[in-house]
Rosetta silent file (secondary structure, phi, psi, omega in degrees, C-alpha in Angstrom):
SEQUENCE: MTAGFLHRLDGWARDLLPTLTTVVFLILSTVRVPVAGFRTVAPAVVLIAVYHWAVHRPLLLPPSIIFAVGFVQDLMSGSPVGTGSLTLLAVYLAVLSQRRFLAGKPFPMVWWGFGLVATATFLAVWAVVSALSGVLLDPRETAFRGLVTIASYPLFAGLLLAVQRAFMGKT
SCORE:     score description
SCORE:     0.000 S_00000001
   1 L     0.000  146.177 -178.795   72.664   51.305   49.765 S_00000001
   2 L   -84.716  158.291  179.618   76.147   52.072   50.899 S_00000001
   3 H   -63.462  -35.079  179.132   77.088   52.959   54.450 S_00000001
   4 H   -63.355  -42.155  179.420   78.379   56.339   53.251 S_00000001
   5 H   -65.753  -43.222  179.446   75.032   57.238   51.711 S_00000001
   6 H   -63.858  -36.604  177.095   73.151   56.174   54.848 S_00000001
   7 H   -64.482  -44.181  178.125   75.522   58.253   56.977 S_00000001
   8 H   -64.120  -41.323  179.384   74.900   61.320   54.772 S_00000001
   9 H   -62.040  -41.462  176.832   71.152   60.684   54.865 S_00000001
  10 H   -61.882  -42.238  178.234   71.281   60.517   58.671 S_00000001
  11 H   -62.834  -42.304  178.152   73.193   63.812   58.736 S_00000001
  12 H   -63.428  -42.607  179.839   70.631   65.496   56.487 S_00000001
  13 H   -62.114  -42.452  178.407   67.772   64.255   58.649 S_00000001
  14 H   -64.877  -39.540  179.439   69.452   65.604   61.785 S_00000001
  15 H   -67.722  -27.712  179.998   70.096   68.939   60.078 S_00000001
  16 H   -85.565   -9.532 -176.163   66.430   69.165   59.060 S_00000001
  17 H   -54.885  -46.630  177.771   65.124   68.435   62.560 S_00000001
  18 H   -59.866  -41.169  178.617   64.764   72.119   63.602 S_00000001
  19 H   -64.962  -46.051 -177.973   62.874   72.891   60.390 S_00000001
  20 H   -63.245  -43.029 -179.718   60.656   69.830   60.722 S_00000001
  21 H   -68.258  -35.446  177.815   59.774   70.492   64.365 S_00000001
  22 H   -66.475  -40.335  177.398   59.041   74.153   63.620 S_00000001
  23 H   -66.702  -39.615  176.172   56.742   73.129   60.757 S_00000001
  24 H   -61.651  -41.434  177.175   55.023   70.585   63.021 S_00000001
  25 H   -65.260  -35.779  175.650   54.485   73.361   65.578 S_00000001
  26 H   -61.604  -46.592  178.666   53.096   75.559   62.778 S_00000001
  27 H   -62.630  -43.558  178.012   50.617   72.820   61.863 S_00000001
  28 H   -58.603  -38.218 -177.838   49.775   72.339   65.541 S_00000001
  29 H   -71.786  -15.832 -178.395   49.088   76.067   65.876 S_00000001
  30 H  -105.367    1.693  178.244   46.554   75.992   63.042 S_00000001
  31 L   -67.452  132.750  178.820   44.537   72.963   64.200 S_00000001
  32 L   -78.232  123.323  177.245   40.950   73.931   64.822 S_00000001
  33 L  -108.996  126.590 -175.196   39.919   73.264   68.403 S_00000001
  34 L   -76.302   51.458  176.620   36.148   73.298   68.975 S_00000001
  35 L  -124.955  124.788 -177.573   36.372   75.647   71.947 S_00000001
  36 L   -57.512  127.719  176.878   35.064   79.180   71.559 S_00000001
  37 L    78.109    6.634 -176.654   37.917   81.691   71.594 S_00000001
  38 H   -61.061  -41.479 -177.767   40.669   79.080   71.791 S_00000001
  39 H   -59.845  -30.911 -177.370   42.682   80.591   68.936 S_00000001
  40 H   -76.583  -16.631 -179.361   42.898   83.900   70.750 S_00000001
  41 H  -120.546   -0.021  179.917   44.490   82.338   73.837 S_00000001
  42 L   -64.413  142.321  179.728   46.406   79.391   72.345 S_00000001
  43 L   -64.151  148.556  179.262   50.139   79.533   73.056 S_00000001
  44 L   -82.552   79.794 -173.261   52.379   80.828   70.274 S_00000001
  45 H   -68.481  -28.852  177.581   54.148   77.510   69.753 S_00000001
  46 H   -67.097  -39.338  175.565   55.985   78.644   66.607 S_00000001
  47 H   -59.661  -42.088  178.249   57.541   81.459   68.630 S_00000001
  48 H   -61.386  -44.228 -179.056   58.647   78.855   71.191 S_00000001
  49 H   -64.352  -44.956 -179.566   60.234   76.710   68.459 S_00000001
  50 H   -62.916  -44.051  178.057   62.096   79.620   66.876 S_00000001
  51 H   -60.269  -48.922 -178.490   63.387   80.756   70.261 S_00000001
  52 H   -56.811  -50.104 -176.338   64.466   77.234   71.217 S_00000001
  53 H   -71.123  -30.915  176.922   66.383   76.587   68.011 S_00000001
  54 H   -66.190  -32.989  177.934   67.922   80.073   68.011 S_00000001
  55 H   -76.786  -46.286 -168.789   69.342   79.335   71.469 S_00000001
  56 H   -95.897  -35.985 -178.526   70.405   75.723   70.926 S_00000001
  57 L  -147.083   64.694 -171.782   71.096   75.171   67.195 S_00000001
  58 H   -63.353  -30.985 -177.383   70.764   78.504   65.361 S_00000001
  59 H   -72.752  -17.362 -178.175   72.601   77.461   62.205 S_00000001
  60 H   -90.406   -4.414  173.997   70.148   74.623   61.567 S_00000001
  61 L  -125.124   85.731 -174.040   67.116   76.936   61.348 S_00000001
  62 L   -70.367  155.673  179.353   68.067   79.484   58.684 S_00000001
  63 H   -54.992  -32.771 -179.994   66.314   82.856   58.327 S_00000001
  64 H   -63.621  -38.248  177.732   64.795   81.795   54.989 S_00000001
  65 H   -68.703  -42.931  178.968   62.913   78.961   56.718 S_00000001
  66 H   -60.452  -43.454  178.141   61.826   81.274   59.529 S_00000001
  67 H   -60.412  -46.593 -178.752   60.528   83.777   56.970 S_00000001
  68 H   -63.260  -43.050  178.914   58.607   81.058   55.097 S_00000001
  69 H   -62.064  -44.868  178.504   57.091   79.651   58.299 S_00000001
  70 H   -62.625  -39.130  179.040   55.985   83.140   59.375 S_00000001
  71 H   -64.297  -47.697  178.470   54.502   83.816   55.954 S_00000001
  72 H   -63.043  -40.353  178.145   52.512   80.572   55.970 S_00000001
  73 H   -59.954  -42.508  177.524   51.424   81.260   59.534 S_00000001
  74 H   -61.146  -45.813 -179.662   50.080   84.664   58.463 S_00000001
  75 H   -62.245  -40.515 -176.227   48.180   83.125   55.573 S_00000001
  76 H   -78.226  -26.050 -176.287   46.685   80.390   57.739 S_00000001
  77 H   -98.661  -14.190 -178.032   45.767   82.615   60.671 S_00000001
  78 L    84.837   10.479  177.036   44.463   85.638   58.793 S_00000001
  79 L   -72.333  158.694  175.093   47.078   87.966   60.270 S_00000001
  80 L   -56.762  127.347 -175.120   48.381   90.832   58.158 S_00000001
  81 L   -61.068  129.089  179.648   50.800   89.195   55.722 S_00000001
  82 L   106.411  -24.758 -177.916   54.385   89.802   56.720 S_00000001
  83 H   -66.662  -40.637  178.848   53.825   90.415   60.413 S_00000001
  84 H   -65.466  -44.810  179.684   54.583   86.800   61.344 S_00000001
  85 H   -61.098  -48.970 -178.643   57.675   86.641   59.163 S_00000001
  86 H   -66.181  -38.211  178.996   59.085   89.902   60.458 S_00000001
  87 H   -63.134  -50.017 -178.211   58.201   89.030   64.046 S_00000001
  88 H   -65.338  -37.637  177.416   59.858   85.612   63.948 S_00000001
  89 H   -66.531  -38.886  177.850   62.940   87.003   62.184 S_00000001
  90 H   -63.997  -41.226  177.567   63.214   89.782   64.775 S_00000001
  91 H   -62.196  -47.586 -179.520   62.979   87.202   67.571 S_00000001
  92 H   -57.242  -47.764 -178.989   65.618   85.033   65.883 S_00000001
  93 H   -67.008  -38.948  178.846   68.025   87.978   65.472 S_00000001
  94 H   -64.187  -43.166 -179.908   67.403   89.223   69.022 S_00000001
  95 H   -67.129  -41.102  177.627   68.075   85.775   70.461 S_00000001
  96 H   -58.519  -39.323 -178.582   71.201   85.361   68.333 S_00000001
  97 H   -68.421  -22.183 -178.892   72.533   88.649   69.681 S_00000001
  98 L  -112.300   10.939 -173.527   72.025   87.389   73.256 S_00000001
  99 H   -58.460  -35.630 -178.112   72.848   83.731   72.651 S_00000001
 100 H   -65.646  -21.279  176.909   76.064   83.810   74.689 S_00000001
 101 H   -88.302  -12.896 -174.224   73.955   84.703   77.748 S_00000001
 102 H  -111.031  -40.893 -175.131   71.434   81.912   77.069 S_00000001
 103 L   -64.999  130.524  177.421   73.185   78.905   75.535 S_00000001
 104 L    78.308    4.612  179.857   74.268   76.345   78.093 S_00000001
 105 L   -87.968  163.585  177.100   72.582   78.164   80.967 S_00000001
 106 L   -60.855  151.522 -175.775   70.172   76.568   83.462 S_00000001
 107 H   -53.594  -43.917 -179.489   66.601   76.193   82.262 S_00000001
 108 H   -56.815  -35.346  178.772   65.126   78.930   84.521 S_00000001
 109 H   -69.858  -40.340  177.976   67.461   81.484   82.946 S_00000001
 110 H   -65.427  -39.352  178.540   66.537   80.364   79.407 S_00000001
 111 H   -66.282  -41.200  176.895   62.849   80.520   80.373 S_00000001
 112 H   -60.326  -43.895  176.215   63.327   83.985   81.847 S_00000001
 113 H   -59.632  -41.574  177.383   64.936   85.044   78.555 S_00000001
 114 H   -62.871  -40.333  178.623   61.958   83.624   76.689 S_00000001
 115 H   -58.188  -42.725  177.527   59.630   85.567   78.964 S_00000001
 116 H   -65.131  -46.555 -179.653   61.385   88.803   78.052 S_00000001
 117 H   -63.186  -44.467 -178.970   61.406   87.991   74.336 S_00000001
 118 H   -64.688  -41.919  178.948   57.761   86.881   74.345 S_00000001
 119 H   -61.145  -48.143  178.526   56.634   89.982   76.242 S_00000001
 120 H   -62.057  -39.360 -179.484   58.439   92.293   73.824 S_00000001
 121 H   -65.016  -49.370 -179.019   57.099   90.297   70.869 S_00000001
 122 H   -64.396  -37.942  176.580   53.473   90.383   71.975 S_00000001
 123 H   -64.444  -43.703 -179.316   53.681   94.114   72.759 S_00000001
 124 H   -65.264  -44.330  179.956   55.226   94.872   69.367 S_00000001
 125 H   -64.337  -42.293  177.743   52.697   92.764   67.453 S_00000001
 126 H   -58.943  -45.239 -179.336   49.824   94.352   69.368 S_00000001
 127 H   -65.267  -43.213 -178.559   51.127   97.838   68.531 S_00000001
 128 H   -66.698  -46.598 -179.562   51.715   97.034   64.841 S_00000001
 129 H   -65.502  -37.596  175.358   48.333   95.346   64.332 S_00000001
 130 H   -61.804  -43.950  179.901   46.615   98.226   66.150 S_00000001
 131 H   -65.849  -42.392 -179.651   48.401  100.712   63.898 S_00000001
 132 H   -66.584  -33.937 -179.221   47.623   98.756   60.725 S_00000001
 133 H   -85.566  -15.057 -179.943   43.946   98.415   61.628 S_00000001
 134 L    75.623   12.683 -179.770   43.653  102.040   62.722 S_00000001
 135 L  -132.400  136.189  176.485   41.971  100.953   65.967 S_00000001
 136 L   -75.357  108.238 -177.398   43.525  100.565   69.385 S_00000001
 137 L   -71.890  152.356  177.558   42.952   96.876   70.069 S_00000001
 138 L   -65.959  119.458 -176.041   42.027   95.631   73.522 S_00000001
 139 H   -75.196  -12.142 -175.560   45.381   94.634   75.078 S_00000001
 140 H   -63.633  -41.706  179.281   43.858   92.084   77.491 S_00000001
 141 H   -62.221  -44.804  178.775   43.582   89.336   74.882 S_00000001
 142 H   -64.233  -43.232 -179.868   47.194   89.864   73.805 S_00000001
 143 H   -63.125  -42.805 -179.825   48.405   89.991   77.399 S_00000001
 144 H   -65.359  -42.700  178.983   46.566   86.774   78.282 S_00000001
 145 H   -63.811  -37.926  176.426   47.916   84.966   75.216 S_00000001
 146 H   -61.954  -43.561  178.593   51.408   86.159   76.118 S_00000001
 147 H   -65.156  -40.745  177.592   51.053   84.805   79.647 S_00000001
 148 H   -63.065  -41.047  179.754   49.720   81.479   78.349 S_00000001
 149 H   -63.623  -47.219  179.898   52.659   81.262   75.932 S_00000001
 150 H   -63.628  -41.428 -179.518   55.223   82.008   78.646 S_00000001
 151 H   -68.071  -30.779 -178.118   53.562   79.566   81.051 S_00000001
 152 H   -89.571   -3.173 -179.777   53.467   76.792   78.443 S_00000001
 153 H   -54.387  -45.190 -179.045   57.102   77.299   77.414 S_00000001
 154 H   -58.481  -38.552 -179.653   58.449   74.524   79.704 S_00000001
 155 H   -63.586  -52.342 -176.242   56.112   71.953   78.158 S_00000001
 156 H   -74.479  -36.420  176.663   56.942   72.737   74.522 S_00000001
 157 H   -67.635  -36.066  176.518   60.619   73.498   75.120 S_00000001
 158 H   -63.694  -39.939  176.544   60.895   70.225   77.024 S_00000001
 159 H   -63.372  -46.366  178.777   59.406   68.404   74.063 S_00000001
 160 H   -63.164  -40.143  179.542   61.836   70.108   71.666 S_00000001
 161 H   -66.130  -39.208  177.983   64.759   69.364   73.964 S_00000001
 162 H   -64.451  -42.978  177.210   63.771   65.695   74.212 S_00000001
 163 H   -63.446  -44.239  179.988   63.556   65.449   70.412 S_00000001
 164 H   -60.367  -46.387 -179.353   66.865   67.263   70.082 S_00000001
 165 H   -67.946  -36.151 -178.953   68.619   64.945   72.528 S_00000001
 166 H   -68.177  -38.049 -173.041   67.089   61.826   71.013 S_00000001
 167 H  -106.923  -21.181 -174.822   68.078   62.625   67.454 S_00000001
 168 H  -119.569   -6.876 -176.625   70.969   65.084   67.677 S_00000001
 169 L    91.327 -177.514 -177.588   72.702   64.251   70.922 S_00000001
 170 L   -64.953  148.008 -178.597   73.260   66.474   73.918 S_00000001
 171 L   -67.457    0.000    0.000   72.927   70.261   73.437 S_00000001
């Protein structure tokens, strides 16, 4: 193989890193854990991945991939089809619109931004699913999952940042 081909292959692999990590997080989110009720309180790791890449490398995670990941997530989780796709796309667009306030800022500010986005996301999903089901769902489960997601953001964002720095260089 020529050096030029290997260089292009390396570039493609780096460009695919946001997609690959988001898909890995999707798979992680669908792993069955033998703990009663775990799925209802597990952190929304795909949301964390979309937020992270929208802040740090938005052009490398295109909306078509986000839509596909959300669609697969809906199918695998039993959520109303389309809610995941629309939710993740809304998060991506919201973060893009505020990216200049988030990119390159200290971690606590980025985490605070995630907290706002996650809170709005969980409230919107709760309202939409309640409306679609015709029953006002108990908000405590959604609120707890939102808090778990926000609290676990440093762990998963740190992992994504380490992968990003290892394979793509500094942010």
